[in-house]
C-alpha positions as CSV (number, residue, x, y, z in Angstrom):
1,M,7.5,258.0,-52.1
2,E,9.1,260.5,-54.5
3,K,8.8,263.4,-52.0
4,F,10.5,261.3,-49.3
5,S,13.5,260.6,-51.6
6,E,13.8,264.3,-52.6
7,T,14.0,265.4,-48.9
8,E,16.6,262.7,-48.3
9,E,18.7,263.9,-51.2
10,K,18.5,267.5,-49.9
11,K,19.7,266.5,-46.4
12,L,22.7,264.4,-47.6
13,P,24.7,267.3,-49.1
14,R,24.3,269.3,-45.8
15,W,25.9,266.5,-43.9
16,K,28.7,266.2,-46.5
17,D,29.4,269.9,-46.1
18,L,29.5,269.7,-42.3
19,L,31.8,266.6,-42.6
20,K,34.1,268.5,-44.9
21,K,34.1,271.6,-42.7
22,F,34.5,270.0,-39.2
23,G,35.6,266.4,-39.9
24,I,34.4,263.4,-37.9
25,G,36.3,264.5,-34.8
26,G,34.7,268.0,-34.9
27,I,31.2,266.6,-35.2
28,I,31.8,264.1,-32.4
29,F,33.3,267.0,-30.2
30,F,30.3,269.3,-30.8
31,T,27.9,266.5,-30.2
32,V,29.5,265.4,-26.9
33,K,29.9,269.1,-25.8
34,G,26.2,269.7,-26.4
35,I,25.2,266.6,-24.5
36,I,27.4,267.5,-21.5
37,T,26.2,271.1,-21.4
38,S,22.6,270.1,-21.7
39,T,23.0,267.5,-18.9
40,L,24.7,270.0,-16.6
41,I,22.0,272.6,-17.1
42,Y,19.3,270.0,-16.6
43,F,20.7,268.6,-13.3
44,L,22.1,271.8,-11.8
45,G,19.4,274.2,-12.9
46,K,19.8,277.7,-11.4
47,N,23.1,276.8,-9.7
48,F,24.8,276.0,-13.0
49,W,26.9,279.1,-13.3
50,A,27.8,279.1,-9.6
51,V,29.1,275.5,-9.8
52,I,31.0,276.3,-13.0
53,K,32.6,279.4,-11.4
54,D,33.7,277.3,-8.3
55,Y,35.1,274.6,-10.5
56,V,37.1,277.1,-12.6
57,A,38.3,278.9,-9.4
58,Q,39.7,275.5,-8.1
59,W,41.8,275.2,-11.3
60,V,43.0,278.8,-11.1
61,D,44.1,278.7,-7.5
């Protein structure tokens, strides 16, 4: 049980540092961004970049 509490204590400061560096909004932003990116890559597969280029081209035109 002592080893478990030692690893818990080591992880806690890392989260505190991330929270201080990015804030709650930053952590939420990066988490959501990662989920969206992973989902797009999973569903679109090889056509991922072609779809993104077409989407960006629509906004530019």
